[in-house]
Each structure stands twice: as structure tokens, then as C-alpha cells.
C-alpha positions in Angstrom: -27.4 -25.0 49.3 -24.6 -23.6 47.1 -25.5 -23.2 43.4 -22.8 -24.4 41.0 -21.0 -21.8 39.0 -22.2 -21.5 35.3 -19.6 -22.7 32.8 -18.9 -20.4 29.8 -17.8 -22.4 26.8 -15.2 -20.4 24.8 -15.6 -19.6 21.1 -14.3 -22.1 18.5 -12.1 -19.4 16.8 -9.8 -17.8 19.4 -8.8 -14.2 18.6 -5.1 -15.1 19.0 -5.4 -18.1 16.7 -3.1 -17.8 13.7 -5.1 -17.5 10.4 -3.1 -20.0 8.4 -3.6 -22.7 11.1 -7.3 -22.6 10.5 -9.2 -24.4 7.7 -10.3 -21.1 6.3 -6.7 -19.8 6.4 -5.4 -23.0 4.7 -8.0 -22.6 2.0 -7.1 -18.9 1.5 -3.4 -19.8 1.4 -4.0 -22.6 -1.1 -6.1 -20.5 -3.4 -3.7 -17.6 -3.1 -0.7 -19.7 -4.2 -2.7 -21.2 -7.1 -3.9 -17.7 -8.1 -0.3 -16.4 -8.0 0.8 -19.4 -10.2 -2.0 -18.8 -12.7 -1.2 -15.0 -12.7 2.4 -15.8 -13.4 1.4 -18.2 -16.2 -0.8 -15.5 -17.7 1.9 -12.9 -17.4 4.6 -15.2 -18.8 2.3 -16.1 -21.7 1.5 -12.4 -22.4 5.2 -11.5 -22.3 6.3 -14.3 -24.5 3.6 -13.7 -27.1 4.3 -9.9 -27.0 8.0 -10.6 -27.6 7.1 -13.0 -30.3 4.9 -10.5 -32.0 7.6 -7.8 -31.8 10.1 -10.2 -33.3 7.8 -11.1 -36.1 7.1 -7.5 -36.8 10.8 -6.8 -36.7 11.5 -9.6 -39.1 8.8 -8.5 -41.5 9.8 -4.9 -41.4 13.5 -5.5 -41.5 13.3 -8.1 -44.2 11.1 -6.0 -46.4 13.1 -2.9 -45.8 16.4 -4.5 -46.6 15.1 -6.2 -49.7 13.3 -3.2 -51.0 16.3 -1.0 -50.4 18.6 -3.4 -52.2 16.3 -3.6 -55.2 15.9 0.1 -55.3 19.7 0.4 -55.1 20.0 -2.0 -58.1 17.5 0.1 -60.0 19.5 3.2 -59.3 22.7 1.5 -60.5 20.9 0.5 -63.6 19.7 4.0 -64.2 23.2 5.4 -63.9 24.6 2.8 -66.3 21.8 3.3 -68.8 22.0 7.0 -68.7 25.8 6.9 -69.1 25.7 4.5 -72.1 22.8 6.3 -73.8 24.7 9.6 -73.5 28.0 8.1 -74.8 26.3 6.5 -77.7 23.9 9.3 -78.8 25.3 12.4 -77.1 21.7 13.2 -76.1 22.0 14.9 -72.7 18.4 13.8 -71.8 20.0 10.5 -70.8 22.0 12.4 -68.1 18.8 13.0 -66.1 18.7 9.2 -65.4 22.4 9.3 -64.7 22.0 12.3 -62.2 18.9 10.9 -60.5 20.5 7.5 -60.0 23.5 9.1 -58.4 21.4 11.1 -56.0 19.2 8.1 -55.1 22.3 5.9 -54.5 23.4 8.2 -51.6 20.0 7.9 -50.0 19.9 4.1 -50.4 23.4 3.7 -49.0 22.4 5.7 -45.9 19.3 3.6 -45.4 21.2 0.3 -45.8 23.9 1.4 -43.4 21.2 2.1 -40.8 19.3 -1.2 -41.5 22.4 -3.3 -41.3 24.0 -1.6 -38.3 23.4 -4.7 -36.1 24.5 -7.3 -38.6 28.3 -7.2 -38.9 28.5 -9.7 -41.8 26.0 -7.8 -43.9 27.6 -4.5 -42.9 31.0 -5.7 -44.1 29.6 -6.7 -47.5 27.8 -3.4 -47.8 31.0 -1.5 -47.1 32.7 -3.5 -49.9 29.7 -2.6 -52.2 30.2 1.1 -51.2 33.9 0.9 -51.9 33.4 -0.8 -55.3 30.7 1.7 -56.2 33.1 4.5 -55.5 35.6 3.0 -58.0 32.8 2.3 -60.5 31.2 5.7 -60.4 34.6 7.3 -60.7 35.0 5.4 -64.0 31.5 6.4 -65.1 32.1 10.0 -64.3 35.4 9.9 -66.3 33.5 8.5 -69.3 30.8 11.2 -69.1 33.3 14.0 -68.7 35.3 12.6 -71.7 32.0 12.6 -73.8 31.2 16.1 -72.6 34.5 17.2 -74.1 33.4 15.8 -77.4 35.9 13.0 -77.5 33.5 10.2 -78.5 36.1 7.7 -79.5 38.0 8.0 -76.2 34.8 7.7 -74.2 33.8 4.6 -76.1 37.3 3.2 -75.7 37.1 3.7 -71.9 33.7 2.1 -72.0 35.0 -0.9 -73.9 38.0 -1.4 -71.6 35.6 -3.3 -69.3 36.5 -1.7 -66.0 33.0 -0.5 -65.5 31.6 -4.0 -66.2 34.2 -5.5 -63.8 33.1 -3.2 -61.0 29.4 -3.8 -61.7 29.9 -7.6 -61.7 31.7 -7.2 -58.4 28.8 -5.1 -57.0 26.2 -7.6 -58.3 28.1 -10.4 -56.6 28.2 -8.6 -53.3 24.5 -7.8 -53.6 23.7 -11.4 -54.3 25.6 -12.4 -51.3 23.8 -9.9 -49.2 20.4 -11.3 -50.4 21.5 -14.8 -49.6 22.8 -13.8 -46.2 19.6 -11.9 -45.5 17.5 -15.0 -46.4 19.8 -17.1 -44.1 19.5 -14.6 -41.3 15.8 -14.5 -41.6 15.6 -18.3 -41.6 17.8 -18.4 -38.5 15.6 -15.9 -36.7 12.5 -17.8 -37.7 14.1 -21.0 -36.3 15.1 -19.2 -33.1 11.5 -17.9 -32.9 10.2 -21.4 -33.3 12.5 -22.6 -30.6 11.4 -19.8 -28.3 7.8 -20.6 -29.0 8.4 -24.3 -28.2 10.2 -23.3 -24.9 7.3 -20.9 -24.0 4.8 -23.7 -24.6 6.8 -26.0 -22.5 7.1 -23.5 -19.7 3.3 -22.7 -19.8 2.5 -26.4 -19.9 4.9 -27.1 -17.0 3.5 -24.3 -14.9 0.0 -25.4 -15.7 0.9 -28.9 -14.6 2.4 -27.6 -11.4 -0.7 -25.6 -10.7 -2.9 -28.6 -11.2 -0.6 -30.7 -9.1 -0.6 -28.1 -6.3 -4.4 -28.0 -6.5 -4.6 -31.8 -6.2 -2.0 -31.9 -3.3 -3.7 -29.1 -1.4 -7.1 -30.7 -1.9 -6.0 -34.1 -0.7 -4.1 -32.6 2.3 -7.2 -30.6 3.3 -9.5 -33.7 2.8 -7.2 -36.0 4.7 -6.7 -33.5 7.6 -10.4 -32.8 8.0 -11.4 -36.5 7.6 -8.7 -37.6 10.2 -9.7 -34.9 12.7 -13.4 -35.6 12.3 -12.8 -39.3 12.8 -10.7 -38.7 15.9 -13.4 -36.4 17.4 -16.2 -38.8 16.5 -14.4 -41.8 18.0 -13.5 -39.9 21.1 -17.1 -38.7 21.6 -18.4 -42.2 21.1 -15.9 -43.5 23.6 -16.9 -40.8 26.1 -20.6 -41.7 25.7 -19.9 -45.4 26.2 -17.6 -44.9 29.2 -20.2 -45.7 31.7 -19.9 -42.5 33.8 -16.1 -42.3 33.4 -15.6 -38.5 33.0 -11.8 -38.8 32.6 -12.0 -39.4 28.9 -10.8 -36.6 26.7 -10.4 -35.9 22.9 -6.7 -36.3 22.0 -6.0 -34.1 18.9 -3.0 -32.0 18.0 -4.5 -30.0 15.2 -4.8 -26.2 15.7 -7.5 -25.5 13.2 -11.3 -25.1 13.9 -11.7 -28.9 14.6 -8.8 -28.7 17.0 -10.5 -25.8 18.8 -13.8 -27.7 18.8 -12.0 -30.6 20.5 -10.4 -28.2 23.0 -13.8 -26.7 23.8 -15.3 -30.1 24.2 -12.5 -31.1 26.6 -13.2 -27.9 28.6 -16.9 -28.8 28.6 -16.0 -32.2 30.0 -13.8 -30.5 32.6 -16.8 -28.3 33.6 -19.1 -31.3 33.8 -16.5 -33.2 35.9 -16.2 -30.3 38.3 -20.0 -30.0 38.5 -20.4 -33.7 39.3 -17.6 -33.4 41.9 -19.5 -30.5 43.5 -22.7 -32.5 43.5 -21.0 -35.4 45.1 -19.6 -33.2 47.8 -23.0 -31.7 48.4 -24.5 -35.2 48.6 -21.9 -36.2 51.2 -22.7 -33.1 53.2 -26.5 -33.8 53.1 -25.8 -37.4 54.1 -23.8 -36.3 57.1 -26.5 -33.8 58.1 -29.1 -36.5 57.8 -27.2 -38.8 60.1 -26.8 -36.0 62.7 -30.6 -35.3 62.6 -31.2 -39.0 63.0 -29.0 -39.2 66.0 -30.6 -36.1 67.5 -34.1 -37.6 66.9 -33.0 -40.8 68.7 -31.6 -38.7 71.6 -34.9 -36.7 71.8 -36.9 -39.9 71.7 -34.9 -41.4 74.6 -35.3 -38.1 76.5 -39.1 -38.2 76.0 -39.2 -41.8 77.2 -37.2 -40.9 80.2 -39.5 -38.0 81.0 -42.5 -40.3 80.5 -41.1 -42.8 82.9 -40.3 -40.1 85.4 -43.9 -38.7 85.0 -45.3 -42.2 85.6 -43.2 -42.7 88.8 -44.3 -39.3 90.0 -47.9 -40.1 89.4 -47.6 -43.5 91.1 -45.9 -41.9 94.1 -48.7 -39.3 94.3 -51.4 -42.0 94.4 -49.6 -43.9 97.1 -49.3 -40.8 99.2 -52.9 -40.0 98.7 -54.0 -43.5 99.8 -52.1 -43.3 103.0 -53.6 -40.0 103.9 -57.1 -41.3 103.3 
């Protein structure tokens, strides 16, 4: 009797099976995409808040630096004017220390302002006008001081009373006031731009977060629907195969290439093996049936032979008795 060949059922996960066609691969892909989105959100938020902090620091530092320098420049101008007037009126050269210190400080403040306002063309233009007006004003002040040094008090006071110095100072004060107003306006515009950038950043972060949540929901429903559908197909097919009444031609029809699809393929191969086994058993049964018929025919032939031999033996015995009777 021939023993049927043992059927080896293949593994559910084939080595050549693509990772992202499996449930595990789909989960890995989904979480990877979501992780990348979240990382991008975190990175964007960090960049935006870092830029915002830098801009705020710049605004604070720039605003304070410009305002402080302008105020110090005004103080230096006042020191020059006070020293010059005190010297013209009293002739006391102690007043010239304020005059000299103010002139030295002005040069430093002009250099600082020029650096601070380098990126602001409007402010820089006004500063240049201040610088030009200052050059005219200080020239007038120096002339007055030199005239007073020569002892010509009346001439120095006359030049002072002509009003050129006041005219130049008023012009400088006007430009300084314009610079202050422009600085306030510039700061307000920057703050408004920062508010707009912050609102845009919030919108981007909110949108990306909503996209991440939506992707999570979509991927989740896709996975649930795919698994539920494939499980339902496999369950229905197995129930149909169990209730087929010995019909071994039923198979699970599923196109998925994930673990459930591989399980269905393995089940179909198992059914193929059972079908082949049943077919081999049927062939063996037919062979045994044919052998039984041959044995039955041989038995009948043997029986007939035995009967014939028995009849021949009886005839021989009867013939022997007759011969014996005649001899007696």
C-alpha cells in the first residue's frame, strides 16, 4: 500500500513578501508618516518661536539703543550749548569743559547712530540731515567761542543774538523728533508684522496638527476596514467550505497580499493537499476493489475445480467398485 506524501504548509509570511503589503508594514508606514508630520510640526514651531524670540530681542535692543543714543546725543548738544553760553556770558573757562566733552561725545553718538540706522534708509536720511545741520551749528558755536577767546565780548554776544545757532538747534530738534516718531512707527510696524507672523505660525501648526489627526483617522479606518473585510471573506469562505457536503473544490477568494491574504493562500494550499489526498485514497480504493473482484473470481474458479475433482474422484471410486464386483 502506498503511503500518501506529507503536505508541508508554508509560512504565513513569505520571505519575498513586500513589507509594506503586510499589516505590520502598513502600521509601520502609517506611524512613520505621522511621526514625520509631528516632527515637522515640532521643528516648525521651534523655528518660528526661535525667530520670534530673535525678532523680539532685536526690537528691544534696537529700540532701546536708538532711543538711548538719541537722548544722549540731545544731552551732549545741550552740554555744548550750555558751556558755550556760560563762557560767553561769564568768561569762565570752566564752562568750556562741558563744551569740549559734549563735542567729543557727539562724534561717538553719531558713529553709533549711523551703525544702528544702517538698515533703515528713512532714518538714515534724517540722521544725515542732523549731521549736516550739526556741522553748521557747531561751526557757529566755535566762531562764538573763538570770538570770546579774543576778548571781544560784545561781538560774541552779537553773534549769539543773531539767532543762527537757535535756528540750527531748532532744525536739529525737529529732525530728532521726526526720528523718534519714525522709530516708534517702525517698532509698531515690526510688532504688527510679528503678530501677523505669529498668527500665520499658529495657523500652520493648527493645520498640520489637523492633517496629522486626519491622517491618523484615515489610516486607522483603512486598516480596520481592510482587516474586517478580509476576515469576513475568510470566515465566510471557511463556513461555505465546511457546509459544502464534501465538495473540495471550494476556495477562499481574496486579493489582499497582507498576512490575511497569505493565510487564505495557505488555506487554499491545504485544501489542495486534502483534495489530492482524497483523490489518492479514491484511487487506492478502486485498486483494492478491483483486486477483491479478481480474488472472488479466482475463488469461484477454484471452487469449480474442486467440485470437478470431487466428481472425478467419485466416478473413479464407483468404477473401482464395479470392477471389484465383477472380479469377485
